[in-house]
KEVOLUM-811619 format. One record per residue (C-alpha): residue in one letter; x, y, z. Coordinates in steps of 0.1 Angstrom, whole numbers, plus 2048, in hexadecimal, padded with zeros to 3 digits. Example, Ala and Ser with C-alpha at 12.3 -4.5 7.8 and 13.67 -1.06 7.14 Angstrom:
<resn=a, x=87B, y=7D3, z=84E>;
<resn=s, x=889, y=7F5, z=847>;
***
This chain:
<resn=x, x=1A3, y=132, z=249>;
<resn=x, x=1C4, y=12C, z=25A>;
<resn=x, x=1D5, y=10C, z=261>;
<resn=x, x=1F6, y=103, z=270>;
<resn=x, x=201, y=0DF, z=26F>;
<resn=x, x=221, y=0D2, z=281>;
<resn=x, x=232, y=0F5, z=27F>;
<resn=x, x=256, y=0F7, z=28A>;
<resn=x, x=268, y=118, z=28C>;
<resn=x, x=28C, y=11F, z=29A>;
<resn=x, x=2A0, y=13D, z=2A3>;
<resn=x, x=2C3, y=130, z=297>;
<resn=x, x=2C7, y=112, z=2AB>;
<resn=x, x=2AA, y=115, z=2C4>;
<resn=x, x=28A, y=105, z=2B9>;
<resn=x, x=26E, y=11C, z=2C6>;
<resn=x, x=24F, y=109, z=2B6>;
<resn=x, x=250, y=0E3, z=2B9>;
<resn=x, x=235, y=0D6, z=2A2>;
<resn=x, x=219, y=0F0, z=2A6>;
<resn=x, x=1F6, y=0E8, z=297>;
<resn=x, x=1D9, y=0FD, z=29B>;
<resn=x, x=1BA, y=10C, z=283>;
<resn=x, x=1A9, y=12B, z=282>;
<resn=x, x=186, y=12A, z=274>;
<resn=x, x=177, y=148, z=260>;
<resn=x, x=165, y=161, z=277>;
<resn=x, x=174, y=153, z=296>;
<resn=x, x=189, y=164, z=2B4>;
<resn=x, x=1A3, y=14A, z=2BE>;
<resn=x, x=1B9, y=155, z=2DA>;
<resn=x, x=1DC, y=143, z=2E1>;
<resn=x, x=1E6, y=145, z=303>;
<resn=x, x=207, y=13C, z=318>;
<resn=x, x=223, y=147, z=32B>;
<resn=x, x=240, y=161, z=321>;
<resn=x, x=255, y=14C, z=308>;
<resn=x, x=23D, y=131, z=300>;
<resn=x, x=23F, y=138, z=2DB>;
<resn=x, x=21F, y=14C, z=2D5>;
<resn=x, x=22E, y=169, z=2C2>;
<resn=x, x=245, y=153, z=2AF>;
<resn=x, x=223, y=140, z=2A2>;
<resn=x, x=217, y=163, z=296>;
<resn=x, x=23A, y=16A, z=287>;
<resn=x, x=239, y=149, z=275>;
<resn=x, x=218, y=14F, z=268>;
<resn=x, x=221, y=172, z=25B>;
<resn=x, x=242, y=166, z=249>;
<resn=x, x=257, y=17C, z=262>;
<resn=x, x=266, y=15B, z=271>;
<resn=x, x=261, y=13F, z=256>;
<resn=x, x=25B, y=11F, z=265>;
<resn=x, x=274, y=102, z=25C>;
<resn=x, x=25B, y=0E7, z=258>;
<resn=x, x=235, y=0E1, z=25A>;
<resn=x, x=21C, y=0F4, z=243>;
<resn=x, x=208, y=112, z=248>;
<resn=x, x=1E9, y=118, z=232>;
<resn=x, x=1D2, y=137, z=22E>;
<resn=x, x=1B0, y=132, z=21D>;
<resn=x, x=1BC, y=112, z=212>;
<resn=x, x=1DD, y=11D, z=202>;
<resn=x, x=1FF, y=118, z=210>;
<resn=x, x=212, y=137, z=21E>;
<resn=x, x=230, y=12A, z=22E>;
<resn=x, x=24E, y=135, z=21A>;
<resn=x, x=23E, y=154, z=20E>;
<resn=x, x=24D, y=176, z=215>;
<resn=x, x=239, y=18C, z=22F>;
<resn=x, x=22E, y=1A7, z=217>;
<resn=x, x=21D, y=18A, z=200>;
<resn=x, x=20A, y=17C, z=220>;
<resn=x, x=1FF, y=1A0, z=22A>;
<resn=x, x=1F0, y=1A3, z=205>;
<resn=x, x=1DB, y=184, z=20B>;
<resn=x, x=1CC, y=195, z=228>;
<resn=x, x=1DF, y=187, z=247>;
<resn=x, x=1E7, y=1A6, z=25A>;
<resn=x, x=1FB, y=1A7, z=27C>;
<resn=x, x=1F9, y=1C1, z=299>;
<resn=x, x=21C, y=1B9, z=2AA>;
<resn=x, x=224, y=1B8, z=2CD>;
<resn=x, x=22E, y=1DC, z=2DA>;
<resn=x, x=21A, y=1EB, z=2BD>;
<resn=x, x=238, y=1F6, z=2A6>;
<resn=x, x=227, y=214, z=299>;
<resn=x, x=23E, y=22F, z=285>;
<resn=x, x=243, y=248, z=2A1>;
<resn=x, x=24E, y=265, z=28E>;
<resn=x, x=232, y=263, z=273>;
<resn=x, x=210, y=271, z=27C>;
<resn=x, x=1F1, y=25B, z=285>;
<resn=x, x=1E3, y=263, z=264>;
<resn=x, x=204, y=257, z=250>;
<resn=x, x=206, y=237, z=266>;
<resn=x, x=1E3, y=22E, z=25C>;
<resn=x, x=1EB, y=236, z=236>;
<resn=x, x=207, y=21D, z=238>;
<resn=x, x=1ED, y=204, z=244>;
<resn=x, x=1DD, y=207, z=222>;
<resn=x, x=1FD, y=209, z=20F>;
<resn=x, x=1F5, y=1E8, z=1F8>;
<resn=x, x=1D2, y=1F8, z=1F2>;
<resn=x, x=1C8, y=20C, z=1D4>;
<resn=x, x=1A3, y=213, z=1D9>;
<resn=x, x=1A4, y=235, z=1E6>;
<resn=x, x=17D, y=238, z=1EE>;
<resn=x, x=182, y=218, z=202>;
<resn=x, x=1A0, y=225, z=215>;
<resn=x, x=18D, y=244, z=21E>;
<resn=x, x=170, y=230, z=22A>;
<resn=x, x=186, y=219, z=23F>;
<resn=x, x=198, y=239, z=24D>;
<resn=x, x=176, y=247, z=257>;
<resn=x, x=16F, y=222, z=267>;
<resn=x, x=18F, y=221, z=27C>;
<resn=x, x=187, y=245, z=289>;
<resn=x, x=166, y=239, z=293>;
<resn=x, x=174, y=21C, z=2A7>;
<resn=x, x=18E, y=234, z=2B8>;
<resn=x, x=184, y=258, z=2B9>;
<resn=x, x=1A2, y=262, z=2CA>;
<resn=x, x=1B7, y=25C, z=2AB>;
<resn=x, x=1A3, y=26F, z=295>;
<resn=x, x=1AB, y=28E, z=2B0>;
<resn=x, x=1D0, y=284, z=2AC>;
<resn=x, x=1D2, y=27F, z=28A>;
<resn=x, x=1EC, y=298, z=282>;
<resn=x, x=201, y=28D, z=2A1>;
<resn=x, x=221, y=27A, z=2A0>;
<resn=x, x=21A, y=257, z=2A8>;
<resn=x, x=237, y=254, z=2C2>;
<resn=x, x=226, y=270, z=2D7>;
<resn=x, x=205, y=25B, z=2DD>;
<resn=x, x=1FF, y=24A, z=2FE>;
<resn=x, x=204, y=224, z=2FD>;
<resn=x, x=1DF, y=21C, z=2FC>;
<resn=x, x=1DC, y=235, z=2DD>;
<resn=x, x=1FA, y=225, z=2CC>;
<resn=x, x=1EB, y=203, z=2D0>;
<resn=x, x=1C9, y=212, z=2C2>;
<resn=x, x=1DE, y=21F, z=2A6>;
<resn=x, x=1F0, y=1FE, z=29F>;
<resn=x, x=1CD, y=1EB, z=29D>;
<resn=x, x=1BE, y=205, z=285>;
<resn=x, x=1DF, y=206, z=26E>;
<resn=x, x=1D6, y=1E0, z=26C>;
<resn=x, x=1B2, y=1E4, z=264>;
<resn=x, x=1BD, y=1FB, z=249>;
<resn=x, x=1CB, y=1DF, z=235>;
<resn=x, x=1A8, y=1CE, z=239>;
<resn=x, x=1B3, y=1B0, z=248>;
<resn=x, x=1A1, y=18E, z=242>;
<resn=x, x=1B6, y=17E, z=261>;
<resn=x, x=1C1, y=196, z=27B>;
<resn=x, x=1DE, y=18B, z=28F>;
<resn=x, x=1E4, y=19E, z=2B1>;
<resn=x, x=200, y=19A, z=2C8>;
<resn=x, x=1FB, y=1A3, z=2EA>;
<resn=x, x=1E4, y=1C2, z=2E6>;
<resn=x, x=1E0, y=1C6, z=30D>;
<resn=x, x=205, y=1C7, z=314>;
<resn=x, x=20F, y=1E5, z=32A>;
<resn=x, x=1EB, y=1F9, z=328>;
<resn=x, x=1D4, y=204, z=342>;
<resn=x, x=1B6, y=1EE, z=34C>;
<resn=x, x=19A, y=205, z=33B>;
<resn=x, x=1AE, y=20A, z=31B>;
<resn=x, x=1B3, y=1E4, z=317>;
<resn=x, x=18D, y=1DF, z=31C>;
<resn=x, x=187, y=1F8, z=302>;
<resn=x, x=19E, y=1E8, z=2E9>;
<resn=x, x=190, y=1C5, z=2F1>;
<resn=x, x=16F, y=1D6, z=2EB>;
<resn=x, x=178, y=1E0, z=2C8>;
<resn=x, x=189, y=1BD, z=2C1>;
<resn=x, x=167, y=1AE, z=2C6>;
<resn=x, x=157, y=1C6, z=2B1>;
<resn=x, x=170, y=1C3, z=295>;
<resn=x, x=167, y=19D, z=297>;
<resn=x, x=143, y=1A1, z=298>;
<resn=x, x=13C, y=1BF, z=283>;
<resn=x, x=154, y=1BA, z=267>;
<resn=x, x=156, y=193, z=268>;
<resn=x, x=17E, y=195, z=26D>;
<resn=x, x=18D, y=175, z=279>;
<resn=x, x=1A4, y=17C, z=295>;
<resn=x, x=1C1, y=168, z=2A5>;
<resn=x, x=1CB, y=178, z=2C6>;
<resn=x, x=1EA, y=173, z=2DA>;
<resn=x, x=1E7, y=17F, z=2FD>;
<resn=x, x=1F7, y=179, z=31D>;
<resn=x, x=1D8, y=184, z=32F>;
<resn=x, x=1C7, y=163, z=32D>;
<resn=x, x=1A6, y=16E, z=33E>;
<resn=x, x=1A3, y=18B, z=324>;
<resn=x, x=1AC, y=176, z=307>;
<resn=x, x=194, y=15A, z=30F>;
<resn=x, x=177, y=171, z=319>;
<resn=x, x=174, y=17D, z=2F3>;
<resn=x, x=17F, y=15C, z=2E0>;
<resn=x, x=16B, y=142, z=2D2>;
<resn=x, x=187, y=128, z=2D7>;
<resn=x, x=1A8, y=127, z=2E6>;
<resn=x, x=1CB, y=115, z=2E6>;
<resn=x, x=1E4, y=112, z=301>;
<resn=x, x=20B, y=114, z=2F9>;
<resn=x, x=228, y=107, z=30E>;
<resn=x, x=24A, y=105, z=301>;
<resn=x, x=243, y=108, z=2DF>;
<resn=x, x=228, y=0ED, z=2E0>;
<resn=x, x=201, y=0EE, z=2DE>;
<resn=x, x=1F7, y=0DB, z=300>;
<resn=x, x=1D0, y=0E4, z=2FF>;
<resn=x, x=1B5, y=0ED, z=2E8>;
<resn=x, x=192, y=0F2, z=2F0>;
<resn=x, x=174, y=10D, z=2EF>;
<resn=x, x=17C, y=12D, z=301>;
<resn=x, x=161, y=126, z=31A>;
<resn=x, x=170, y=104, z=322>;
<resn=x, x=193, y=110, z=327>;
<resn=x, x=187, y=129, z=33D>;
<resn=x, x=17A, y=10E, z=356>;
<resn=x, x=196, y=0F8, z=350>;
<resn=x, x=1A8, y=0F2, z=373>;
<resn=x, x=1CA, y=0F1, z=363>;
<resn=x, x=1C2, y=112, z=34E>;
<resn=x, x=1B4, y=124, z=36B>;
<resn=x, x=1D3, y=11A, z=381>;
<resn=x, x=1EF, y=124, z=369>;
<resn=x, x=1E0, y=140, z=355>;
<resn=x, x=1BE, y=14F, z=367>;
<resn=x, x=1CD, y=151, z=38B>;
<resn=x, x=1B1, y=13D, z=39A>;
***
C-alpha cells in the first residue's frame, strides 16, 4: 500500500531523513520506533506532504504522492493524527468531528461514522457539545483519532498516541487502534516512543536512528532482539 524508497528530507540545511526506505502492506499495523529526534515524525510529515522530501520516492497504492499538496494526499485516504493531538480547542467535539469529514459528501455515511466513533469512545458522545480544549488529554487523543476516522482513512498515520497520557487511557486507546485495524481493515502506520506498546500490537516494525532505518523485522522478533531490548524496552 505504501512504499518509501531512499527518501531524503531536510529542514533548511539540516538533513532529517537520510535515505529512508520502508513498506507498509494493506491490513498491517507497522510500528516505527526510535529515540527523540530520530526522524520518526519527519517520516510521517514526508508521507503527508507537510514536509516534502527533496529526494527519493513515496508511492501509495502504486501511485507517486511525493510533491503532492497535503489536501490531495488526504483525499486519497492517507490521514494523519499528529503528535500533540492538534484538535481545534474552541470548537465543540461535534464540530471537530464534522471537520474530519470535510471532504465527504455522503451525509448518510457521515452519520453512520459519527455513530461508530461514539461507539468506540462513548465519552465523546457525552461531551459532544463541549469545547475540545476543555477535554482531558486522553479525551483529546480520542477526539483526534475519531476526527481522523471521520475521513474514512485507507492508511492511518498515528504520531505518538500515548504521549503524556495515563497508563489506563493508553491501554484503552491501543485497544481501539487494534480494533480499527482488525474490524475495519484499516492499515496503520504507528510512530511511538513507547516501543513495548508499539511492538505488542504491530505485525512488523522498523527501528530508526539519526534519520536512518537500522533494523526491520517482525514485531515479535524485534521484541526479543537484544539490541532493541537494551535500547528501547529497558530490558
